[in-house]
Each structure stands twice: as structure tokens, then as C-alpha cells.
C-alpha positions as CSV (number, residue, x, y, z in Angstrom):
1,M,0.2,-0.1,0.3
2,I,0.8,4.0,-0.1
3,P,3.4,5.0,2.0
4,L,2.5,6.9,5.3
5,D,6.0,9.2,4.1
6,L,5.0,9.2,0.7
7,A,4.8,13.2,0.2
8,D,7.5,13.3,3.2
9,R,10.0,11.6,0.9
10,L,9.1,13.1,-2.6
11,V,8.8,16.8,-1.9
12,G,12.2,18.7,-2.1
13,S,14.1,20.9,-4.4
14,T,13.5,18.8,-7.7
15,P,10.9,16.4,-9.2
16,A,10.4,13.3,-7.8
17,V,8.0,10.4,-8.5
18,V,7.4,6.4,-6.9
19,A,9.5,4.3,-9.5
20,G,6.8,2.2,-11.0
21,Q,4.0,4.5,-10.6
22,P,4.9,8.4,-12.7
23,L,1.5,9.1,-11.0
24,F,2.4,9.4,-7.3
25,G,4.8,12.3,-7.6
26,Y,6.2,15.9,-6.5
27,W,7.0,18.6,-9.5
28,P,7.7,22.1,-7.9
29,T,5.8,24.7,-9.0
30,H,9.2,26.5,-10.9
31,F,9.4,23.4,-13.1
32,S,6.2,25.0,-14.6
33,A,7.6,26.6,-17.5
34,R,9.5,23.5,-18.3
35,L,6.1,21.7,-18.3
36,D,4.6,24.0,-20.6
37,Q,7.4,23.5,-22.8
38,F,7.4,19.1,-23.0
39,L,3.5,19.7,-23.5
40,L,4.1,21.5,-26.5
41,D,5.2,18.2,-28.5
42,P,1.9,16.6,-28.8
43,R,3.9,12.8,-29.9
44,D,3.9,11.8,-26.2
45,R,2.3,13.2,-23.4
46,A,2.6,10.5,-21.0
47,V,2.9,11.2,-17.4
48,G,6.2,8.5,-17.5
49,R,7.9,10.1,-20.6
50,W,7.2,14.3,-18.5
51,A,9.1,12.4,-16.0
52,Q,12.0,11.2,-17.9
53,F,12.1,14.9,-19.7
54,A,12.8,16.7,-16.0
55,A,15.0,14.1,-14.8
56,A,12.5,12.9,-11.9
57,R,14.2,11.6,-8.8
58,S,12.9,8.0,-8.6
59,E,12.3,7.1,-4.5
60,H,11.8,3.0,-4.1
61,F,9.2,1.2,-1.8
62,D,9.2,-1.6,-0.5
63,A,5.3,-1.3,-0.7
64,E,3.4,-2.6,-3.7
65,C,1.0,0.4,-4.8
66,P,-1.9,-0.6,-6.8
67,N,-2.2,0.0,-10.3
68,I,-5.9,0.4,-10.6
69,N,-7.2,1.3,-14.7
70,T,-11.0,-0.4,-14.1
71,P,-13.5,-1.3,-11.8
72,A,-12.5,-4.6,-12.5
73,D,-8.8,-4.2,-11.3
74,L,-10.5,-1.7,-7.8
75,E,-12.4,-4.5,-7.3
76,R,-9.5,-7.1,-7.0
77,L,-8.1,-4.9,-4.7
78,R,-10.9,-4.8,-2.2
79,A,-10.9,-8.1,-2.5
80,R,-7.8,-8.8,-1.4
81,L,-7.8,-6.0,1.3
82,R,-10.8,-7.4,2.9
83,M,-9.0,-10.6,2.4
84,A,-5.9,-9.4,4.8
85,A,-7.9,-8.1,7.7
């Protein structure tokens, strides 16, 4: 699950993401001009590519961050959490 100290571990003077989960990220506001530059390229606006473009550092966690893309993914996670409780 998501570590309770996630924000503390990501925050700093440079962008940071959770390794393998770039949606969990910290983006300092002074990177907004760089984001504008990135978004002008229409080829690929994936968050993972943005993390590479911004040279975000990766934070690794022992905990698994669930990947939920569909209602079925969410239900599988709920069932797994019920079984673990």
C-alpha cells in the first residue's frame, strides 16, 4: 500500500516520482515553464515521459502501489484487502 511518509520522501527541490508509478509525483512549481515546453510536443504526453523529460528522481518503496485502471482492478484490490483484514 501507499507509504504514510510518501509526501515527505518525495518533496524536495527537484521533481520526484515513485519508481514504476509516475502518477505519484512531486513537481515543484518552478518547473511549470519546463512542463509548458513538454506539452508543446504533441507526440507523447505520457506522465512517465514527462518524468524523464523533467529528470525526476525515483523513490523506491518496499510497499506495492496498486495499479487501478478499471472498475475490475478496483474490485480485485478491495477483495484482496478484505482477505488481508
